[in-house]
C-alpha positions in Angstrom: 215.0 118.9 16.4 212.4 117.0 18.5 213.2 114.7 21.4 212.6 111.0 21.0 211.1 108.9 23.9 212.6 105.5 24.9 210.7 103.0 27.0 211.9 99.5 28.0 209.7 96.9 29.5 209.1 93.2 29.9 207.1 90.9 27.7 206.4 87.2 28.1 207.1 86.1 24.5 209.0 87.7 21.6 207.1 85.9 18.8 203.7 87.3 19.9 205.3 90.7 20.6 206.8 90.8 17.1 203.4 89.9 15.5 201.5 92.5 17.6 203.8 95.4 17.3 204.9 94.6 13.8 201.9 93.3 12.0 199.0 94.7 14.1 200.3 98.1 15.0 202.5 98.4 11.9 205.7 99.3 13.8 209.1 98.7 12.2 211.3 96.3 14.0 214.8 97.5 14.9 217.7 95.7 16.7 217.2 92.5 18.6 218.9 89.7 20.4 217.7 86.4 21.8 216.0 88.1 24.8 214.9 91.5 23.5 213.6 93.4 20.5 213.3 97.1 19.6 210.5 98.7 17.7 209.9 102.1 16.2 206.7 103.0 18.0 205.4 105.9 16.0 208.8 107.6 16.0 209.8 106.5 19.5 211.9 103.6 20.7 210.3 100.7 22.6 212.6 97.9 23.8 210.8 94.8 24.9 212.8 92.3 27.1 211.7 88.8 28.1 210.5 88.8 31.7 207.5 89.4 33.9 205.4 92.4 32.6 204.9 95.3 35.0 201.9 95.0 37.3 198.8 97.1 36.4 195.3 97.4 37.6 192.1 99.1 36.4 192.4 101.9 38.9 192.4 104.9 36.5 189.3 106.9 35.6 189.0 108.1 32.0 185.6 109.5 30.9 183.8 107.4 33.5 185.7 104.2 32.5 188.1 102.2 34.6 191.4 102.0 32.8 194.7 100.2 33.6 197.3 102.0 35.5 200.1 102.4 34.8 200.0 102.5 31.0 201.9 104.0 28.1 201.0 105.3 24.7 201.3 107.8 21.9 199.6 110.9 20.6 198.7 110.9 16.9 197.2 113.3 14.4 193.5 112.4 14.1 193.7 110.8 10.7 196.5 108.5 11.8 194.5 107.7 15.0 191.4 106.8 13.0 193.5 104.6 10.6 195.0 102.8 13.6 191.6 102.3 15.3 190.4 100.7 12.1 193.5 98.5 11.8 193.0 97.3 15.4 189.4 96.5 14.7 190.3 94.5 11.6 192.8 92.5 13.6 190.2 91.8 16.3 192.0 93.5 19.1 190.0 93.6 22.3 189.6 97.1 23.6 189.8 98.0 27.3 188.1 101.2 26.2 186.7 101.4 22.6 187.7 104.3 20.4 185.8 107.4 21.4 186.0 111.2 21.7 186.6 113.0 25.0 186.1 116.7 25.8 184.1 117.1 22.6 183.9 120.8 21.6 186.1 121.8 24.5 189.8 122.8 24.7 191.9 119.7 24.5 189.3 117.7 22.5 190.8 114.3 21.9 190.0 110.8 20.8 191.2 107.9 22.9 191.4 104.1 23.0 192.9 101.6 25.4 194.0 98.0 24.6 196.7 95.6 25.8 199.5 93.9 24.0 199.8 90.0 24.1 201.7 90.2 27.4 199.0 92.4 29.0 200.9 95.6 28.9 198.3 98.4 28.6 198.5 101.0 25.8 196.5 104.2 25.3 196.5 105.9 21.9 195.1 109.5 21.7 194.2 111.4 18.6 194.1 115.1 18.1 192.8 117.3 15.3 195.8 119.4 16.0 198.7 118.3 18.2 199.0 121.9 19.3 195.9 121.2 21.4 197.5 118.6 23.6 198.0 120.9 26.5 194.9 123.1 26.0 192.9 123.7 29.2 
């Protein structure tokens, strides 16, 4: 049995949140009420509540790029990552950091991309040829 991750955070608007997480990212909607909605975020539970999104700033360094901190995300098998990157492009999502490979040919080789949801919450999605390589050094 694997553990599931739960993250709860604020969004400005539930309608745009539903469109983005449901239609753009392809996540399945779960329970909801007038002030919150849950999504199956690649096997993990996200709960978005109406409110002011958490503060973030482009203070992180990833491959020579400034990226927003804090951020959250998911690790995917490479084929799923590539399909999601294409889906995001087709929906015209603006990337903070466009899809690219990091540590090519090295232990922990990974593909990454950063983008924001409609409330400005930053998301990083990483792809690995083998998820066994996630902690390789």
